[in-house]
MIDOSE-1310 file (N, C-alpha, C; in nm, 2 decimals, decimal comma, always signed):
residues 85
mtiv	-8,20/+2,52/-1,96/-8,07/+2,57/-1,94/-8,00/+2,59/-2,07; -8,04/+2,53/-2,18/-7,98/+2,56/-2,31/-8,00/+2,70/-2,35; -8,11/+2,76/-2,31/-8,13/+2,91/-2,34/-8,01/+2,99/-2,28; -7,98/+2,96/-2,15/-7,88/+3,04/-2,09/-7,74/+3,01/-2,14
rvwi	-7,71/+2,88/-2,16/-7,58/+2,83/-2,20/-7,55/+2,87/-2,35; -7,65/+2,86/-2,44/-7,62/+2,87/-2,58/-7,68/+2,99/-2,64; -7,82/+3,01/-2,62/-7,89/+3,10/-2,70/-7,87/+3,25/-2,66; -7,85/+3,27/-2,53/-7,82/+3,41/-2,49/-7,69/+3,46/-2,55
pvai	-7,58/+3,39/-2,54/-7,45/+3,43/-2,60/-7,47/+3,45/-2,75; -7,54/+3,35/-2,82/-7,56/+3,36/-2,96/-7,64/+3,48/-3,00; -7,74/+3,51/-2,92/-7,83/+3,63/-2,95/-7,74/+3,76/-2,93; -7,66/+3,76/-2,84/-7,57/+3,89/-2,82/-7,48/+3,90/-2,94
lvag	-7,42/+3,79/-2,98/-7,33/+3,79/-3,10/-7,40/+3,83/-3,22; -7,52/+3,78/-3,24/-7,60/+3,81/-3,36/-7,64/+3,96/-3,36; -7,67/+4,01/-3,24/-7,71/+4,15/-3,22/-7,59/+4,24/-3,27; -7,47/+4,20/-3,25/-7,35/+4,28/-3,30/-7,35/+4,28/-3,45
vvlv	-7,38/+4,16/-3,51/-7,38/+4,16/-3,66/-7,49/+4,24/-3,71; -7,61/+4,23/-3,65/-7,73/+4,31/-3,69/-7,70/+4,46/-3,68; -7,63/+4,50/-3,58/-7,59/+4,64/-3,56/-7,51/+4,69/-3,67; -7,41/+4,62/-3,72/-7,33/+4,66/-3,83/-7,41/+4,67/-3,96
ivrg	-7,50/+4,57/-3,98/-7,58/+4,57/-4,10/-7,67/+4,69/-4,10; -7,74/+4,71/-3,99/-7,84/+4,82/-3,98/-7,78/+4,96/-4,00; -7,67/+4,98/-3,94/-7,60/+5,11/-3,95/-7,51/+5,13/-4,07; -7,50/+5,03/-4,15/-7,43/+5,04/-4,28/-7,28/+5,03/-4,27
gdet	-7,23/+4,98/-4,16/-7,09/+4,95/-4,15/-7,00/+5,07/-4,12; -7,06/+5,17/-4,05/-6,97/+5,29/-4,01/-6,89/+5,25/-3,89; -6,80/+5,34/-3,85/-6,71/+5,32/-3,74/-6,78/+5,29/-3,61; -6,88/+5,37/-3,58/-6,95/+5,35/-3,46/-7,02/+5,21/-3,45
sfeg	-7,07/+5,16/-3,56/-7,13/+5,03/-3,56/-7,03/+4,92/-3,53; -6,91/+4,94/-3,58/-6,81/+4,83/-3,56/-6,76/+4,84/-3,41; -6,76/+4,96/-3,35/-6,72/+4,97/-3,21/-6,83/+4,91/-3,12; -6,96/+4,93/-3,16/-7,07/+4,87/-3,08/-7,07/+4,72/-3,10
aaal	-7,05/+4,68/-3,22/-7,05/+4,53/-3,25/-6,93/+4,47/-3,17; -6,82/+4,53/-3,16/-6,71/+4,47/-3,08/-6,74/+4,46/-2,94; -6,81/+4,56/-2,89/-6,86/+4,56/-2,75/-6,96/+4,44/-2,73; -7,05/+4,43/-2,82/-7,15/+4,32/-2,81/-7,08/+4,18/-2,82
wgag	-6,99/+4,17/-2,91/-6,92/+4,04/-2,93/-6,84/+4,01/-2,80; -6,77/+4,11/-2,74/-6,70/+4,09/-2,62/-6,80/+4,05/-2,51; -6,92/+4,11/-2,50/-7,01/+4,07/-2,40/-7,06/+3,93/-2,42; -7,09/+3,89/-2,55/-7,14/+3,76/-2,58/-7,04/+3,65/-2,55
lsva	-6,91/+3,68/-2,58/-6,81/+3,58/-2,55/-6,78/+3,57/-2,40; -6,80/+3,68/-2,33/-6,79/+3,68/-2,18/-6,90/+3,60/-2,12; -7,02/+3,61/-2,17/-7,13/+3,53/-2,11/-7,10/+3,38/-2,14; -7,05/+3,35/-2,26/-7,02/+3,21/-2,29/-6,91/+3,16/-2,20
llnw	-6,81/+3,24/-2,18/-6,70/+3,20/-2,09/-6,74/+3,18/-1,95; -6,83/+3,27/-1,90/-6,88/+3,25/-1,76/-6,96/+3,13/-1,75; -7,04/+3,10/-1,85/-7,12/+2,97/-1,85/-7,03/+2,85/-1,84; -6,93/+2,85/-1,92/-6,83/+2,74/-1,92/-6,76/+2,72/-1,79
lhrm	-6,72/+2,84/-1,73/-6,65/+2,83/-1,60/-6,75/+2,78/-1,49; -6,87/+2,82/-1,50/-6,97/+2,77/-1,40/-6,99/+2,62/-1,42; -7,00/+2,57/-1,54/-7,02/+2,43/-1,56/-6,90/+2,35/-1,51; -6,78/+2,40/-1,53/-6,66/+2,33/-1,48/-6,66/+2,33/-1,32
gvtg	-6,71/+2,43/-1,26/-6,72/+2,43/-1,11/-6,82/+2,34/-1,06; -6,93/+2,33/-1,13/-7,04/+2,23/-1,09/-6,99/+2,09/-1,11; -6,91/+2,06/-1,21/-6,86/+1,93/-1,23/-6,78/+1,88/-1,10; -6,70/+1,97/-1,05/-6,63/+1,94/-0,92/-6,72/+1,91/-0,81
drar	-6,84/+1,98/-0,80/-6,93/+1,95/-0,70/-6,99/+1,81/-0,71; -7,01/+1,76/-0,84/-7,07/+1,63/-0,86/-6,97/+1,52/-0,81; -6,84/+1,54/-0,84/-6,74/+1,45/-0,80/-6,73/+1,44/-0,65; -6,74/+1,56/-0,58/-6,74/+1,56/-0,44/-6,86/+1,49/-0,38
dded	-6,98/+1,51/-0,44/-7,10/+1,44/-0,39/-7,09/+1,29/-0,41; -7,03/+1,25/-0,52/-7,01/+1,10/-0,54/-6,92/+1,05/-0,44; -6,81/+1,12/-0,40/-6,72/+1,07/-0,30/-6,79/+1,07/-0,16; -6,88/+1,16/-0,13/-6,95/+1,16/-0,01/-7,04/+1,04/+0,00
rara	-7,11/+1,01/-0,11/-7,20/+0,89/-0,11/-7,12/+0,76/-0,10; -7,00/+0,75/-0,16/-6,91/+0,64/-0,14/-6,87/+0,62/+0,00; -6,83/+0,73/+0,07/-6,79/+0,72/+0,21/-6,91/+0,68/+0,30; -7,03/+0,73/+0,27/-7,14/+0,69/+0,35/-7,17/+0,54/+0,33
yfdr	-7,15/+0,49/+0,21/-7,17/+0,35/+0,18/-7,07/+0,27/+0,26; -6,94/+0,32/+0,26/-6,83/+0,25/+0,34/-6,87/+0,25/+0,48; -6,92/+0,36/+0,54/-6,95/+0,36/+0,68/-7,06/+0,26/+0,71; -7,16/+0,24/+0,62/-7,27/+0,14/+0,65/-7,23/+0,00/+0,63
hgrw	-7,15/-0,03/+0,52/-7,12/-0,17/+0,48/-6,98/-0,21/+0,51; -6,89/-0,12/+0,54/-6,75/-0,16/+0,57/-6,66/-0,19/+0,45; -6,71/-0,15/+0,33/-6,63/-0,17/+0,21/-6,67/-0,06/+0,11; -6,59/-0,04/+0,01/-6,62/+0,06/-0,09/-6,72/+0,01/-0,19
pddg	-6,81/+0,09/-0,25/-6,91/+0,04/-0,34/-6,86/-0,04/-0,46; -6,74/-0,01/-0,51/-6,69/-0,08/-0,62/-6,59/-0,19/-0,59; -6,58/-0,23/-0,46/-6,49/-0,34/-0,42/-6,53/-0,48/-0,46; -6,65/-0,50/-0,50/-6,71/-0,63/-0,53/-6,80/-0,67/-0,41
hlpp	-6,83/-0,79/-0,40/-6,93/-0,84/-0,30/-6,87/-0,92/-0,20; -6,74/-0,91/-0,18/-6,67/-0,99/-0,07/-6,70/-0,92/+0,06; -6,73/-1,00/+0,17/-6,74/-0,94/+0,30/-6,61/-0,89/+0,35; -6,62/-0,79/+0,44/-6,50/-0,73/+0,50/-6,42/-0,83/+0,58
s	-6,29/-0,83/+0,58/-6,22/-0,93/+0,66/-6,19/-0,88/+0,80
């Protein structure tokens, strides 16, 4: 996953820098580099947004497990070991 999260956006940003260097810094190379930098930053932002969404799914899964535990044992998992009254 590190390849998708980190290295693909970095590769796109580096491609923009390489484009400017290879073409000698003309106007077209800067426009192409700006497009590549925008694409690289967009990929990074989409990865971040996806990770934030997945974090919510984990919290929801934890809550579902806690409710299932409550249904089986009559108490919440973090209430201690006292029997239900």
